[in-house]
The first five atom37 places (N, CA, C, CB, O) and aatype in JSON, in Angstrom:
{
  "aatype": [1, 10, 10, 0, 3, 14, 6, 1, 1, 3, 6, 10, 1, 6, 1, 7, 19, 1, 5, 0, 0, 16, 17, 14, 16, 6, 3, 6, 16, 19, 0, 5, 19, 10, 15, 9, 18, 3, 6, 10, 16, 5, 14, 16, 14, 10, 10],
  "atom_mask": [
    [1, 1, 1, 1, 1],
    [1, 1, 1, 1, 1],
    [1, 1, 1, 1, 1],
    [1, 1, 1, 1, 1],
    [1, 1, 1, 1, 1],
    [1, 1, 1, 1, 1],
    [1, 1, 1, 1, 1],
    [1, 1, 1, 1, 1],
    [1, 1, 1, 1, 1],
    [1, 1, 1, 1, 1],
    [1, 1, 1, 1, 1],
    [1, 1, 1, 1, 1],
    [1, 1, 1, 1, 1],
    [1, 1, 1, 1, 1],
    [1, 1, 1, 1, 1],
    [1, 1, 1, 0, 1],
    [1, 1, 1, 1, 1],
    [1, 1, 1, 1, 1],
    [1, 1, 1, 1, 1],
    [1, 1, 1, 1, 1],
    [1, 1, 1, 1, 1],
    [1, 1, 1, 1, 1],
    [1, 1, 1, 1, 1],
    [1, 1, 1, 1, 1],
    [1, 1, 1, 1, 1],
    [1, 1, 1, 1, 1],
    [1, 1, 1, 1, 1],
    [1, 1, 1, 1, 1],
    [1, 1, 1, 1, 1],
    [1, 1, 1, 1, 1],
    [1, 1, 1, 1, 1],
    [1, 1, 1, 1, 1],
    [1, 1, 1, 1, 1],
    [1, 1, 1, 1, 1],
    [1, 1, 1, 1, 1],
    [1, 1, 1, 1, 1],
    [1, 1, 1, 1, 1],
    [1, 1, 1, 1, 1],
    [1, 1, 1, 1, 1],
    [1, 1, 1, 1, 1],
    [1, 1, 1, 1, 1],
    [1, 1, 1, 1, 1],
    [1, 1, 1, 1, 1],
    [1, 1, 1, 1, 1],
    [1, 1, 1, 1, 1],
    [1, 1, 1, 1, 1],
    [1, 1, 1, 1, 1]
  ],
  "atom_positions": [
    [[0.34, 1.82, -21.77], [0.24, 2.38, -23.21], [0.31, 3.94, -23.22], [-1.17, 1.92, -23.91], [1.01, 4.54, -24.04]],
    [[-0.4, 4.52, -22.32], [-0.3, 6.0, -22.28], [1.03, 6.62, -22.07], [-1.12, 6.47, -21.26], [1.31, 7.72, -22.54]],
    [[1.87, 5.9, -21.35], [3.28, 6.35, -20.99], [3.99, 6.54, -22.41], [4.12, 5.18, -20.0], [4.81, 7.44, -22.6]],
    [[3.63, 5.7, -23.31], [4.41, 5.81, -24.6], [3.63, 6.51, -25.74], [4.81, 4.39, -25.09], [4.03, 6.51, -26.91]],
    [[2.54, 7.07, -25.34], [1.66, 7.88, -26.5], [1.23, 9.15, -25.82], [0.22, 7.02, -27.08], [0.2, 9.27, -25.16]],
    [[2.15, 10.13, -26.05], [2.0, 11.48, -25.62], [0.79, 12.24, -26.19], [3.21, 12.18, -25.95], [0.18, 13.08, -25.52]],
    [[0.45, 11.91, -27.53], [-0.64, 12.46, -28.28], [-1.98, 12.0, -27.5], [-0.59, 11.94, -29.85], [-2.88, 12.8, -27.23]],
    [[-2.03, 10.72, -27.18], [-3.21, 10.27, -26.58], [-3.42, 10.84, -25.19], [-3.2, 8.83, -26.54], [-4.55, 11.1, -24.77]],
    [[-2.32, 11.03, -24.47], [-2.35, 11.66, -23.14], [-2.82, 13.09, -23.18], [-0.98, 11.62, -22.51], [-3.48, 13.59, -22.28]],
    [[-2.44, 13.71, -24.28], [-2.89, 15.14, -24.51], [-4.44, 15.08, -24.89], [-1.98, 15.88, -25.75], [-5.24, 15.85, -24.37]],
    [[-4.77, 14.21, -25.73], [-6.26, 14.2, -26.04], [-7.01, 13.91, -24.77], [-6.63, 13.11, -27.14], [-8.0, 14.58, -24.48]],
    [[-6.6, 13.01, -24.07], [-7.48, 12.55, -22.74], [-7.47, 13.79, -21.81], [-6.77, 11.13, -21.87], [-8.52, 14.12, -21.25]],
    [[-6.35, 14.47, -21.63], [-6.28, 15.64, -20.71], [-7.16, 16.6, -21.17], [-4.94, 16.24, -20.58], [-7.93, 17.05, -20.31]],
    [[-7.28, 17.09, -22.41], [-8.11, 18.0, -23.03], [-9.58, 17.7, -22.78], [-7.82, 18.03, -24.44], [-10.38, 18.55, -22.37]],
    [[-9.9, 16.34, -23.08], [-11.27, 16.05, -22.95], [-11.63, 16.06, -21.39], [-11.59, 14.67, -23.65], [-12.73, 16.43, -20.99]],
    [[-10.73, 15.68, -20.64], [-11.12, 15.74, -19.02], [-11.34, 17.14, -18.69], [0.0, 0.0, 0.0], [-12.32, 17.42, -17.99]],
    [[-10.5, 18.09, -19.12], [-10.67, 19.52, -18.8], [-12.01, 19.98, -19.31], [-9.53, 20.39, -19.42], [-12.72, 20.66, -18.59]],
    [[-12.41, 19.6, -20.61], [-13.69, 20.07, -21.1], [-14.86, 19.43, -20.34], [-13.8, 19.78, -22.58], [-15.9, 20.06, -20.16]],
    [[-14.69, 18.26, -19.95], [-15.84, 17.66, -19.27], [-16.02, 18.28, -17.81], [-15.64, 16.05, -19.21], [-17.12, 18.53, -17.32]],
    [[-14.72, 18.51, -17.12], [-14.79, 19.18, -15.79], [-15.41, 20.46, -15.69], [-13.54, 19.34, -15.27], [-15.98, 20.86, -14.67]],
    [[-15.29, 21.21, -16.9], [-15.76, 22.51, -17.07], [-17.29, 22.61, -16.97], [-15.28, 23.02, -18.36], [-17.84, 23.64, -16.59]],
    [[-17.99, 21.45, -17.34], [-19.35, 21.3, -17.27], [-19.9, 21.07, -15.9], [-19.71, 20.28, -18.11], [-21.1, 21.26, -15.72]],
    [[-19.12, 20.69, -14.89], [-19.47, 20.27, -13.59], [-19.84, 21.57, -12.79], [-18.28, 19.45, -12.93], [-19.26, 22.64, -12.96]],
    [[-20.79, 21.39, -11.96], [-21.13, 22.64, -10.93], [-19.97, 22.95, -10.23], [-22.27, 22.35, -9.81], [-19.13, 22.08, -10.0]],
    [[-19.82, 24.23, -9.84], [-18.84, 24.77, -8.95], [-19.04, 24.37, -7.53], [-18.82, 26.21, -9.04], [-20.1, 23.82, -7.23]],
    [[-18.19, 24.57, -6.69], [-18.27, 24.25, -5.16], [-19.48, 25.04, -4.68], [-16.87, 24.69, -4.3], [-20.35, 24.42, -4.07]],
    [[-19.6, 26.26, -4.88], [-20.66, 27.09, -4.34], [-22.09, 26.57, -5.02], [-20.33, 28.7, -4.68], [-23.09, 26.48, -4.31]],
    [[-22.12, 26.25, -6.4], [-23.4, 25.73, -6.85], [-23.88, 24.47, -6.18], [-23.32, 25.48, -8.26], [-25.05, 24.22, -5.91]],
    [[-22.78, 23.66, -5.92], [-23.18, 22.28, -5.12], [-23.62, 22.43, -3.88], [-22.1, 21.32, -4.95], [-24.53, 21.74, -3.42]],
    [[-22.98, 23.4, -3.17], [-23.51, 23.74, -1.8], [-24.97, 24.31, -1.81], [-22.56, 24.8, -1.12], [-25.86, 23.89, -1.07]],
    [[-25.1, 25.25, -2.7], [-26.47, 25.78, -2.9], [-27.44, 24.8, -3.13], [-26.54, 26.67, -3.98], [-28.52, 24.87, -2.55]],
    [[-27.16, 23.82, -3.97], [-28.18, 22.72, -4.44], [-28.29, 21.83, -3.18], [-27.66, 21.8, -5.84], [-29.41, 21.39, -2.9]],
    [[-27.29, 21.54, -2.44], [-27.58, 20.64, -1.33], [-28.39, 21.28, -0.24], [-26.31, 20.12, -0.76], [-29.29, 20.64, 0.32]],
    [[-28.1, 22.56, 0.1], [-28.91, 23.46, 1.06], [-30.3, 23.5, 0.68], [-28.39, 24.91, 1.11], [-31.18, 23.42, 1.55]],
    [[-30.62, 23.63, -0.73], [-32.03, 23.76, -1.34], [-32.7, 22.47, -0.99], [-32.02, 24.0, -3.0], [-33.8, 22.42, -0.44]],
    [[-32.0, 21.44, -1.32], [-32.71, 20.13, -0.97], [-33.02, 19.9, 0.44], [-31.92, 18.98, -1.4], [-34.13, 19.49, 0.77]],
    [[-32.01, 20.16, 1.37], [-32.22, 20.03, 2.77], [-33.45, 20.94, 3.17], [-30.9, 20.43, 3.54], [-34.31, 20.46, 3.91]],
    [[-33.55, 22.21, 2.73], [-34.73, 23.04, 3.07], [-35.95, 22.47, 2.48], [-34.57, 24.46, 2.6], [-37.01, 22.64, 3.09]],
    [[-35.94, 21.82, 1.37], [-37.13, 21.12, 0.84], [-37.61, 20.04, 1.69], [-36.87, 20.58, -0.47], [-38.8, 19.92, 1.99]],
    [[-36.66, 19.21, 2.09], [-36.89, 18.06, 2.91], [-37.34, 18.2, 4.34], [-35.75, 17.35, 2.93], [-38.0, 17.36, 4.95]],
    [[-36.84, 19.57, 4.91], [-37.19, 19.72, 6.23], [-38.43, 20.68, 6.42], [-36.0, 20.2, 6.96], [-38.73, 21.12, 7.52]],
    [[-39.09, 20.95, 5.3], [-40.41, 21.77, 5.47], [-41.46, 20.9, 6.13], [-40.99, 22.31, 4.04], [-41.68, 19.72, 5.82]],
    [[-42.07, 21.56, 7.02], [-43.3, 20.88, 7.77], [-44.26, 20.49, 6.66], [-44.1, 21.91, 8.91], [-44.49, 21.26, 5.72]],
    [[-44.85, 19.23, 6.79], [-45.78, 18.78, 5.86], [-47.14, 18.97, 6.63], [-45.47, 17.27, 5.38], [-47.23, 18.54, 7.78]],
    [[-48.24, 19.65, 5.98], [-49.5, 19.84, 6.78], [-50.25, 18.43, 6.81], [-50.46, 21.05, 6.1], [-50.32, 17.68, 5.83]],
    [[-50.79, 18.18, 7.98], [-51.59, 16.89, 8.1], [-52.92, 17.15, 7.41], [-51.82, 16.44, 9.65], [-53.44, 18.26, 7.47]],
    [[-53.47, 16.13, 6.76], [-54.79, 16.2, 6.01], [-55.84, 15.77, 7.01], [-54.81, 15.24, 4.68], [-57.03, 15.72, 6.68]]
  ]
}
């Protein structure tokens, strides 16, 4: 159906670009992963 509907293709493409613009960048993703690794590898004091 999309092959026969260029307007719908354009709409979906534009929506996809807008959605992708809200995703974190590669650098932001790496920083978040490293932050979580740091948090998980901190020594926990024994009570």
